[in-house]
Backbone of each chain as ProteinMPNN parsed JSONL, in Angstrom:
{"seq_chain_A": "MSLFSSFFGRGNKTSAPVARDRLQILLAHERTGDGTESDLLSKLHAEILQVIKKHIPVDQDKVQVKLDRGNSVSMLEIDIEVPQLKSSDRP", "coords_chain_A": {"N_chain_A": [[7.965, -31.614, 3.313], [5.278, -31.686, 3.642], [4.491, -31.322, 6.188], [4.573, -28.604, 6.519], [3.022, -27.566, 4.555], [0.268, -27.186, 4.862], [0.186, -25.203, 6.718], [1.343, -22.945, 5.497], [-0.244, -22.758, 3.343], [-2.702, -22.029, 4.126], [-5.761, -20.149, 4.489], [-6.293, -16.933, 2.89], [-3.971, -15.436, 1.788], [-3.34, -13.637, -0.186], [-5.232, -11.687, -0.286], [-4.829, -9.809, 1.628], [-5.297, -6.593, 2.76], [-3.622, -4.71, 3.815], [-0.61, -2.889, 3.611], [1.662, -4.438, 4.596], [4.536, -6.318, 5.41], [4.905, -9.837, 5.941], [6.127, -12.066, 8.344], [6.62, -15.358, 8.799], [7.028, -17.993, 11.01], [7.719, -21.309, 11.519], [8.116, -23.828, 13.785], [8.859, -27.154, 14.177], [8.929, -29.892, 16.23], [9.906, -33.065, 16.201], [9.538, -35.959, 17.842], [11.215, -38.94, 18.502], [11.418, -40.462, 20.657], [10.741, -42.015, 23.886], [8.664, -40.615, 24.92], [9.641, -38.843, 26.716], [9.27, -35.717, 27.803], [9.965, -32.718, 26.177], [10.41, -29.319, 26.567], [11.2, -27.769, 24.534], [10.296, -26.118, 22.375], [8.847, -24.083, 23.601], [10.881, -22.854, 24.982], [12.449, -21.921, 22.911], [10.841, -20.111, 21.615], [10.566, -17.443, 22.834], [13.184, -16.56, 22.658], [13.783, -16.617, 19.951], [12.014, -14.708, 19.034], [13.202, -12.48, 20.18], [15.569, -12.365, 18.703], [14.535, -11.734, 16.194], [13.443, -9.233, 16.686], [15.691, -7.722, 16.93], [16.336, -7.131, 14.374], [14.144, -6.214, 12.915], [11.425, -3.858, 13.244], [9.013, -4.752, 15.525], [5.656, -4.906, 16.233], [4.049, -5.684, 19.105], [1.366, -6.273, 19.181], [0.907, -7.3, 16.742], [1.748, -9.832, 16.573], [1.193, -13.211, 16.336], [0.882, -16.196, 18.043], [0.975, -19.678, 18.119], [0.735, -22.746, 19.641], [0.966, -26.144, 19.251], [0.76, -29.105, 20.885], [1.711, -32.329, 20.313], [1.669, -35.96, 20.519], [3.943, -37.02, 19.287], [4.861, -35.017, 17.659], [5.421, -31.637, 18.109], [4.285, -28.37, 17.416], [5.135, -25.062, 16.737], [3.877, -22.018, 15.851], [4.616, -18.871, 14.613], [3.485, -15.784, 13.732], [4.007, -12.837, 12.178], [3.228, -9.52, 11.554], [4.859, -7.058, 9.795], [6.077, -3.726, 9.352], [6.752, -2.46, 6.057], [10.009, -3.115, 5.038], [12.644, -0.867, 4.828], [15.808, 0.255, 3.638], [16.704, 2.202, 5.378], [15.406, 1.583, 7.694], [16.629, -0.502, 8.802], [18.462, -1.824, 11.469]], "CA_chain_A": [[7.265, -30.33, 3.205], [3.856, -31.812, 3.928], [4.275, -30.775, 7.523], [4.426, -27.159, 6.465], [2.223, -27.087, 3.427], [-1.041, -26.698, 5.287], [0.384, -23.955, 7.456], [1.567, -21.81, 4.619], [-1.263, -22.702, 2.318], [-4.031, -21.762, 4.671], [-6.294, -18.799, 4.381], [-6.177, -16.29, 1.593], [-2.964, -14.424, 2.07], [-3.212, -12.665, -1.252], [-6.24, -10.642, -0.192], [-4.533, -8.903, 2.738], [-5.389, -5.241, 2.218], [-2.681, -3.815, 4.458], [0.713, -2.968, 2.999], [2.653, -4.86, 5.572], [5.154, -7.601, 5.145], [4.64, -10.856, 6.944], [7.174, -13.029, 8.622], [6.023, -16.517, 9.441], [8.021, -18.945, 11.495], [7.138, -22.553, 12.003], [9.056, -24.771, 14.366], [8.25, -28.457, 14.429], [9.825, -30.789, 16.951], [9.414, -34.42, 15.993], [10.239, -36.776, 18.834], [11.174, -40.38, 18.264], [11.727, -41.106, 21.922], [9.755, -42.746, 24.675], [7.704, -39.724, 25.556], [10.305, -37.872, 27.56], [8.78, -34.448, 27.281], [10.891, -31.6, 26.097], [9.7, -28.057, 26.38], [12.125, -27.065, 23.659], [9.682, -25.065, 21.563], [8.522, -22.943, 24.461], [12.13, -22.149, 25.277], [12.957, -21.25, 21.708], [9.892, -19.095, 21.188], [10.902, -16.092, 23.284], [14.527, -16.162, 22.2], [13.725, -16.349, 18.509], [11.379, -13.398, 18.883], [14.212, -11.471, 20.5], [16.462, -12.276, 17.539], [13.825, -11.028, 15.115], [13.276, -7.823, 17.066], [16.95, -7.014, 16.717], [16.49, -6.788, 12.96], [12.99, -5.5, 12.362], [10.515, -3.34, 14.257], [7.881, -5.663, 15.709], [4.575, -4.449, 17.095], [3.638, -6.877, 19.842], [-0.027, -6.567, 18.833], [0.863, -7.926, 15.422], [2.386, -11.141, 16.679], [0.296, -14.295, 16.717], [1.635, -17.401, 18.378], [0.113, -20.839, 18.324], [1.539, -23.923, 19.988], [0.232, -27.409, 19.268], [1.573, -30.2, 21.406], [1.235, -33.658, 19.959], [2.419, -37.042, 21.153], [5.27, -37.186, 18.7], [5.273, -33.779, 17.017], [4.887, -30.375, 18.611], [4.508, -27.323, 16.428], [4.989, -23.678, 17.172], [3.701, -21.088, 14.736], [4.708, -17.454, 14.951], [3.061, -15.032, 12.552], [4.307, -11.45, 12.513], [3.078, -8.478, 10.532], [5.9, -6.039, 9.99], [6.052, -2.649, 8.354], [7.662, -2.716, 4.945], [11.378, -2.802, 5.427], [13.477, -0.057, 3.933], [17.201, 0.22, 4.07], [16.911, 3.104, 6.51], [14.801, 1.025, 8.899], [17.392, -1.621, 9.335], [19.434, -1.423, 12.48]], "C_chain_A": [[5.799, -30.447, 3.581], [3.524, -31.246, 5.303], [3.942, -29.296, 7.44], [3.372, -26.699, 5.465], [0.878, -26.545, 3.879], [-0.897, -25.357, 5.992], [0.515, -22.776, 6.501], [0.513, -21.705, 3.521], [-2.604, -22.216, 2.828], [-4.461, -20.324, 4.381], [-6.13, -18.231, 2.993], [-5.235, -15.101, 1.728], [-2.965, -13.301, 1.043], [-4.198, -11.516, -1.11], [-5.961, -9.671, 0.953], [-4.483, -7.47, 2.223], [-4.292, -4.311, 2.743], [-1.292, -4.011, 3.861], [1.761, -3.272, 4.049], [3.268, -6.165, 5.096], [4.729, -8.579, 6.237], [5.866, -11.737, 7.102], [6.516, -14.179, 9.368], [7.119, -17.493, 9.812], [7.282, -20.18, 11.985], [8.255, -23.423, 12.541], [8.308, -26.067, 14.634], [9.284, -29.346, 15.102], [9.22, -32.185, 16.904], [10.222, -35.341, 16.895], [10.087, -38.257, 18.513], [11.236, -41.154, 19.571], [10.535, -41.701, 22.628], [8.834, -41.803, 25.437], [8.334, -38.767, 26.55], [9.997, -36.474, 27.026], [9.888, -33.405, 27.275], [10.084, -30.334, 25.854], [10.515, -27.145, 25.469], [11.469, -25.89, 22.932], [9.324, -23.843, 22.399], [9.772, -22.129, 24.783], [12.589, -21.324, 24.079], [12.107, -20.042, 21.32], [10.352, -17.677, 21.553], [12.248, -15.635, 22.713], [14.551, -15.872, 20.706], [13.041, -15.014, 18.25], [12.368, -12.272, 19.186], [15.171, -11.265, 19.325], [15.804, -11.463, 16.434], [13.723, -9.543, 15.425], [14.572, -7.026, 16.93], [17.041, -6.485, 15.288], [15.324, -6.007, 12.378], [12.131, -4.959, 13.5], [9.277, -4.228, 14.337], [6.893, -5.033, 16.681], [3.988, -5.678, 17.788], [2.19, -7.266, 19.524], [-0.147, -7.323, 17.516], [1.546, -9.284, 15.403], [1.342, -12.162, 17.122], [1.13, -15.549, 16.931], [0.655, -18.532, 18.653], [1.013, -22.044, 18.581], [0.633, -25.143, 20.039], [1.166, -28.49, 19.795], [0.945, -31.523, 21.011], [2.07, -34.715, 20.651], [3.827, -37.142, 20.599], [5.768, -35.917, 18.016], [4.619, -32.593, 17.709], [5.22, -29.293, 17.603], [4.23, -25.959, 17.031], [4.924, -22.794, 15.939], [3.814, -19.672, 15.262], [4.439, -16.68, 13.663], [3.168, -13.546, 12.896], [4.01, -10.555, 11.318], [4.112, -7.41, 10.82], [5.733, -4.941, 8.964], [7.013, -2.987, 7.233], [9.054, -2.243, 5.303], [12.042, -1.938, 4.369], [14.89, -0.095, 4.477], [17.393, 1.054, 5.324], [16.327, 2.554, 7.798], [15.699, -0.001, 9.566], [18.421, -1.146, 10.337], [20.859, -1.656, 11.99]], "O_chain_A": [[5.136, -29.437, 3.817], [2.42, -30.758, 5.542], [3.12, -28.795, 8.208], [2.893, -25.567, 5.533], [0.396, -25.55, 3.337], [-1.758, -24.485, 5.872], [-0.127, -21.741, 6.681], [0.401, -20.677, 2.853], [-3.536, -22.014, 2.049], [-3.658, -19.442, 4.08], [-5.861, -18.958, 2.036], [-5.648, -13.943, 1.773], [-2.632, -12.158, 1.356], [-4.025, -10.475, -1.744], [-6.78, -8.792, 1.222], [-3.692, -7.17, 1.329], [-4.062, -3.242, 2.177], [-0.85, -5.137, 3.634], [2.633, -2.453, 4.341], [2.611, -6.996, 4.468], [4.26, -8.187, 7.306], [6.538, -12.097, 6.136], [5.929, -13.991, 10.434], [8.019, -17.777, 9.021], [6.337, -20.088, 12.77], [9.222, -23.718, 11.839], [7.242, -26.062, 15.251], [10.389, -29.525, 14.589], [8.168, -32.448, 17.486], [11.434, -35.485, 16.732], [8.985, -38.755, 18.285], [11.118, -42.379, 19.575], [9.463, -41.871, 22.047], [8.291, -42.164, 26.481], [7.633, -37.961, 27.163], [10.419, -36.107, 25.929], [10.635, -33.247, 28.241], [9.179, -30.311, 25.019], [10.516, -25.923, 25.616], [12.029, -24.795, 22.885], [9.481, -22.706, 21.953], [9.738, -20.901, 24.849], [13.051, -20.191, 24.218], [12.614, -19.07, 20.761], [10.506, -16.822, 20.681], [12.419, -14.475, 22.338], [15.265, -14.977, 20.254], [13.439, -14.272, 17.352], [12.364, -11.237, 18.52], [15.536, -10.136, 18.997], [16.44, -10.61, 15.814], [13.892, -8.699, 14.545], [14.546, -5.8, 16.826], [17.74, -5.506, 15.025], [15.504, -5.222, 11.447], [12.108, -5.529, 14.591], [8.58, -4.43, 13.343], [7.247, -4.674, 17.804], [3.494, -6.596, 17.133], [1.829, -8.441, 19.589], [-1.186, -7.913, 17.221], [1.878, -9.813, 14.342], [0.692, -11.995, 18.153], [1.969, -15.909, 16.106], [-0.356, -18.354, 19.332], [1.94, -22.315, 17.817], [-0.349, -25.17, 20.781], [2.224, -28.752, 19.223], [-0.21, -31.799, 21.336], [3.068, -34.4, 21.299], [4.788, -37.327, 21.345], [6.972, -35.757, 17.814], [3.399, -32.556, 17.873], [6.298, -29.292, 17.008], [3.238, -25.743, 17.728], [5.815, -22.824, 15.09], [3.173, -19.319, 16.252], [5.088, -16.901, 12.641], [2.491, -13.064, 13.804], [4.483, -10.803, 10.209], [4.226, -6.92, 11.944], [5.3, -5.191, 7.838], [7.981, -3.72, 7.438], [9.253, -1.134, 5.798], [12.005, -2.242, 3.176], [15.12, -0.437, 5.636], [18.144, 0.677, 6.224], [16.701, 2.998, 8.884], [15.541, -0.321, 10.744], [19.158, -0.191, 10.091], [21.814, -1.374, 12.714]]}, "seq_chain_B": "MSLFSSFFGRGNKTSAPVARDRLQILLAHERTGDGTESDLLSKLHAEILQVIKKHIPVDQDKVQVKLDRGNSVSMLEIDIEVPQLKSSDRP", "coords_chain_B": {"N_chain_B": [[15.946, -43.974, -8.28], [14.374, -44.22, -6.111], [15.489, -45.793, -4.2], [17.471, -44.196, -3.076], [16.019, -42.004, -2.181], [14.424, -43.073, -0.18], [16.344, -43.989, 1.532], [17.607, -41.648, 2.382], [15.556, -40.488, 3.638], [14.054, -38.28, 3.051], [11.644, -38.354, 1.827], [9.816, -39.942, 3.266], [9.125, -39.266, 6.179], [8.097, -40.434, 8.482], [9.042, -43.001, 8.747], [11.62, -43.067, 9.641], [14.44, -44.747, 10.721], [16.291, -44.19, 12.644], [17.022, -43.336, 15.988], [16.598, -40.491, 16.514], [15.667, -37.218, 17.346], [13.904, -34.708, 15.487], [14.248, -31.382, 14.51], [12.558, -28.958, 12.909], [12.638, -25.985, 11.151], [10.94, -23.407, 9.682], [11.084, -20.472, 7.944], [9.273, -17.889, 6.57], [9.218, -15.134, 4.523], [7.119, -12.753, 3.535], [6.672, -10.395, 1.165], [5.132, -7.311, 0.644], [5.873, -5.127, -0.626], [7.599, -2.828, -2.873], [9.526, -4.316, -4.037], [11.871, -3.78, -2.79], [14.644, -5.197, -1.688], [15.076, -7.339, 1.011], [17.366, -8.782, 3.156], [16.573, -10.327, 5.184], [16.038, -13.022, 6.0], [18.459, -14.354, 5.671], [19.954, -13.04, 7.56], [18.647, -13.789, 9.889], [18.99, -16.508, 10.003], [21.604, -17.495, 10.932], [21.591, -16.51, 13.523], [19.349, -17.645, 14.706], [20.076, -20.297, 14.65], [22.13, -20.19, 16.496], [20.679, -19.666, 18.824], [19.265, -22.05, 19.065], [21.337, -23.841, 19.478], [22.087, -23.19, 22.003], [20.355, -24.57, 23.566], [20.118, -27.233, 22.776], [22.181, -30.044, 21.88], [23.81, -29.721, 18.869], [24.784, -31.273, 15.984], [26.823, -30.198, 13.496], [26.951, -31.468, 11.063], [24.483, -32.517, 10.805], [22.71, -30.674, 10.08], [20.57, -29.249, 7.811], [20.138, -26.802, 5.404], [18.045, -24.755, 3.517], [17.417, -22.316, 1.179], [15.036, -20.448, -0.413], [14.544, -17.973, -2.687], [12.019, -15.867, -3.594], [10.012, -13.706, -5.712], [8.071, -12.406, -4.182], [7.852, -13.891, -1.896], [10.152, -15.24, 0.304], [11.732, -18.178, 1.43], [13.094, -19.908, 4.131], [14.448, -22.891, 5.129], [15.235, -24.937, 7.75], [16.606, -27.867, 8.855], [17.101, -30.074, 11.353], [18.749, -32.766, 12.779], [18.605, -34.15, 15.926], [20.059, -35.57, 18.858], [18.123, -37.683, 20.995], [16.466, -35.899, 23.486], [17.283, -35.686, 26.848], [16.577, -35.022, 30.295], [18.997, -34.617, 31.56], [20.607, -33.796, 29.538], [20.039, -31.232, 28.961], [21.11, -27.91, 28.937]], "CA_chain_B": [[16.086, -42.939, -7.256], [13.575, -44.507, -4.92], [16.395, -46.351, -3.202], [18.144, -43.113, -2.372], [15.087, -41.121, -1.492], [13.988, -43.672, 1.073], [17.508, -44.054, 2.426], [17.857, -40.356, 2.999], [14.447, -40.157, 4.52], [13.398, -37.0, 2.761], [10.29, -38.559, 1.344], [8.904, -40.574, 4.219], [9.691, -38.892, 7.463], [7.602, -41.21, 9.604], [9.664, -44.305, 8.871], [13.035, -42.913, 9.958], [14.796, -45.819, 11.646], [17.274, -43.743, 13.614], [16.373, -42.761, 17.161], [16.963, -39.092, 16.694], [14.583, -36.259, 17.17], [14.127, -33.74, 14.422], [13.72, -30.038, 14.702], [12.447, -28.301, 11.605], [12.291, -24.574, 11.254], [10.655, -22.783, 8.388], [10.824, -19.034, 7.994], [8.789, -17.361, 5.296], [9.099, -13.678, 4.523], [6.21, -12.387, 2.451], [6.847, -8.953, 0.998], [4.075, -6.644, -0.105], [6.426, -3.846, -1.079], [7.914, -2.551, -4.274], [10.688, -5.072, -4.458], [13.043, -3.467, -1.992], [15.072, -6.509, -1.209], [15.554, -7.45, 2.383], [18.079, -10.03, 3.354], [16.172, -10.667, 6.546], [16.141, -14.444, 6.334], [19.868, -14.71, 5.82], [20.415, -12.526, 8.851], [18.041, -14.537, 10.994], [19.421, -17.896, 9.951], [22.724, -17.807, 11.821], [21.272, -16.186, 14.917], [18.404, -18.64, 15.21], [20.856, -21.51, 14.924], [22.84, -19.971, 17.762], [19.693, -19.828, 19.89], [18.962, -23.479, 19.203], [22.509, -24.529, 20.032], [22.16, -22.949, 23.45], [19.432, -25.457, 24.271], [20.289, -28.642, 22.424], [23.432, -30.333, 21.183], [23.573, -29.787, 17.423], [25.9, -31.707, 15.161], [26.737, -29.376, 12.284], [26.725, -32.349, 9.918], [23.08, -32.938, 10.776], [21.894, -29.495, 9.806], [20.353, -28.969, 6.389], [19.548, -25.482, 5.234], [17.613, -24.508, 2.14], [16.863, -20.967, 1.051], [14.387, -20.165, -1.692], [14.191, -16.559, -2.818], [11.012, -15.6, -4.6], [9.743, -12.284, -5.903], [7.303, -11.846, -3.068], [8.032, -14.713, -0.701], [11.383, -16.006, 0.441], [11.574, -19.178, 2.472], [14.299, -20.538, 4.665], [14.105, -24.136, 5.788], [16.355, -25.509, 8.504], [16.211, -29.204, 9.277], [18.161, -30.487, 12.267], [18.591, -34.015, 13.529], [19.215, -33.986, 17.244], [19.927, -36.742, 19.721], [16.963, -37.591, 21.881], [16.752, -35.023, 24.615], [16.95, -36.13, 28.201], [16.694, -33.901, 31.229], [20.391, -34.378, 31.893], [21.285, -33.196, 28.394], [19.687, -29.826, 28.771], [22.001, -26.974, 29.628]], "C_chain_B": [[15.323, -43.27, -5.993], [14.452, -45.078, -3.802], [17.012, -45.234, -2.371], [17.162, -42.257, -1.584], [14.623, -41.751, -0.182], [15.147, -43.74, 2.063], [17.727, -42.733, 3.138], [16.667, -39.814, 3.753], [13.724, -38.879, 4.19], [11.937, -37.208, 2.388], [9.336, -39.077, 2.397], [9.424, -40.392, 5.638], [9.288, -39.844, 8.588], [8.341, -42.528, 9.783], [11.143, -44.213, 9.214], [13.437, -43.923, 11.028], [15.708, -45.359, 12.779], [16.576, -43.029, 14.776], [16.905, -41.362, 17.429], [15.709, -38.26, 16.567], [14.913, -35.368, 15.982], [13.525, -32.408, 14.812], [13.718, -29.377, 13.331], [11.983, -26.876, 11.82], [12.056, -24.048, 9.849], [10.354, -21.318, 8.629], [10.369, -18.599, 6.613], [8.612, -15.86, 5.436], [8.313, -13.278, 3.281], [6.231, -10.874, 2.322], [5.717, -8.376, 0.159], [4.619, -5.441, -0.859], [6.798, -3.82, -2.543], [9.207, -3.237, -4.701], [11.967, -4.689, -3.745], [13.504, -4.752, -1.312], [15.562, -6.414, 0.238], [16.23, -8.793, 2.544], [17.802, -10.557, 4.755], [16.427, -12.131, 6.887], [17.594, -14.879, 6.512], [20.418, -14.23, 7.151], [19.907, -13.393, 10.001], [18.606, -15.956, 11.104], [20.503, -18.223, 10.998], [22.349, -17.571, 13.285], [20.282, -17.178, 15.512], [19.125, -19.958, 15.488], [21.621, -21.38, 16.24], [21.899, -20.167, 18.949], [19.427, -21.315, 20.145], [20.119, -24.219, 19.868], [22.677, -24.274, 21.523], [21.352, -23.997, 24.217], [19.626, -26.93, 23.966], [21.628, -28.838, 21.736], [23.153, -30.524, 19.702], [24.869, -30.196, 16.739], [25.787, -30.986, 13.822], [26.49, -30.224, 11.037], [25.262, -32.729, 9.761], [22.143, -31.771, 10.548], [21.787, -29.314, 8.295], [19.632, -27.645, 6.263], [19.214, -25.286, 3.762], [16.961, -23.138, 2.084], [16.295, -20.798, -0.354], [14.012, -18.698, -1.727], [13.174, -16.41, -3.94], [10.804, -14.103, -4.729], [9.032, -11.685, -4.702], [7.453, -12.645, -1.781], [9.39, -15.394, -0.757], [11.2, -16.984, 1.592], [12.918, -19.777, 2.857], [13.871, -21.757, 5.464], [15.351, -24.652, 6.482], [15.871, -26.823, 9.098], [17.359, -29.781, 10.099], [17.814, -31.84, 12.877], [19.292, -33.84, 14.858], [19.094, -35.287, 18.009], [18.69, -36.576, 20.592], [17.337, -36.815, 23.133], [16.362, -35.703, 25.917], [17.14, -34.937, 29.115], [18.156, -33.563, 31.469], [21.155, -33.712, 30.754], [21.066, -31.698, 28.31], [20.615, -28.923, 29.546], [21.252, -26.219, 30.722]], "O_chain_B": [[15.572, -42.694, -4.934], [14.187, -44.87, -2.618], [17.072, -45.306, -1.144], [17.445, -41.839, -0.462], [14.447, -41.051, 0.816], [14.962, -43.574, 3.269], [17.996, -42.695, 4.339], [16.764, -38.791, 4.431], [12.87, -38.43, 4.955], [11.098, -36.335, 2.612], [8.167, -38.692, 2.42], [10.077, -41.271, 6.201], [10.046, -40.041, 9.537], [8.28, -43.122, 10.86], [11.857, -45.207, 9.085], [12.851, -43.956, 12.109], [15.874, -46.072, 13.768], [15.664, -42.228, 14.573], [17.568, -41.102, 18.433], [14.812, -38.565, 15.782], [16.059, -35.294, 15.537], [12.431, -32.334, 15.372], [14.757, -29.257, 12.682], [11.052, -26.611, 12.581], [12.879, -24.229, 8.951], [9.478, -20.971, 9.421], [11.011, -18.909, 5.61], [7.943, -15.379, 6.351], [8.767, -13.438, 2.148], [5.856, -10.156, 3.249], [5.391, -8.898, -0.907], [3.903, -4.813, -1.639], [6.377, -4.662, -3.336], [9.892, -2.782, -5.618], [13.035, -5.214, -4.058], [12.808, -5.305, -0.46], [16.341, -5.537, 0.609], [15.709, -9.819, 2.108], [18.664, -11.142, 5.411], [16.972, -12.439, 7.947], [17.912, -15.674, 7.396], [21.229, -14.902, 7.788], [20.634, -13.688, 10.95], [18.68, -16.518, 12.196], [20.33, -19.112, 11.832], [22.74, -18.333, 14.169], [20.369, -17.512, 16.693], [18.812, -20.649, 16.457], [21.742, -22.342, 16.999], [22.278, -20.764, 19.956], [19.372, -21.766, 21.289], [19.916, -25.1, 20.704], [23.33, -25.048, 22.223], [21.636, -24.276, 25.382], [19.332, -27.784, 24.803], [22.15, -27.928, 21.093], [22.357, -31.381, 19.319], [25.907, -29.552, 16.894], [24.798, -31.133, 13.105], [25.892, -29.753, 10.069], [24.85, -33.208, 8.705], [20.939, -31.864, 10.789], [22.796, -29.236, 7.595], [18.633, -27.402, 6.94], [20.008, -25.613, 2.88], [16.054, -22.842, 2.862], [16.994, -20.984, -1.35], [13.245, -18.23, -0.885], [13.433, -16.777, -5.086], [11.352, -13.323, -3.951], [9.36, -10.583, -4.261], [7.204, -12.124, -0.694], [9.731, -16.043, -1.745], [10.586, -16.654, 2.606], [13.751, -20.102, 2.01], [13.035, -21.664, 6.363], [16.405, -24.785, 5.86], [14.839, -26.868, 9.768], [18.466, -29.953, 9.588], [16.726, -32.031, 13.421], [20.45, -33.424, 14.905], [18.128, -36.029, 17.828], [18.269, -35.457, 20.886], [18.378, -37.045, 23.749], [15.256, -36.225, 26.061], [17.789, -33.958, 28.748], [18.527, -32.393, 31.57], [22.219, -33.133, 30.97], [21.83, -30.985, 27.659], [20.873, -29.173, 30.723], [21.842, -25.386, 31.411]]}, "name": "protein", "num_of_chains": 2, "seq": "MSLFSSFFGRGNKTSAPVARDRLQILLAHERTGDGTESDLLSKLHAEILQVIKKHIPVDQDKVQVKLDRGNSVSMLEIDIEVPQLKSSDRPMSLFSSFFGRGNKTSAPVARDRLQILLAHERTGDGTESDLLSKLHAEILQVIKKHIPVDQDKVQVKLDRGNSVSMLEIDIEVPQLKSSDRP"}
């Protein structure tokens, strides 16, 4: 969990004044290999967003994406503000 | 218990002796609303796994899923061991 703890612990989420839900997605790809680069996270990014959009209304302006490429670990963060979900909103 | 915890690698990820990559996915849904329950993470879980399987070979035995439901934050953790990716392995 240490990999994720800083991501979800950062900032001061509790002070957000807007009544919106947040969906945060963190993908971490830890490579043990000899440096053979995989662009896995970039590939997954767009498709996972598509999956999410099937279920909730996503305003593209409210999506923040951050990709960190490391030698052995690459991390993709997707942070989405979504309107509060009601039963009637669900597709 | 230290014997088991080190064997299963949950505690010390960096010393994993097996030449497998790891893909970790964490989804956190933070709700600001009045408790209207959304089963968003459960819905996303299966579909995100399908997306991943399109790109990498996933052994179902190597997938660990953990779902924590909280009053305001629910978290879904998916931990996948994957064979090292080579160009020829990619679909």
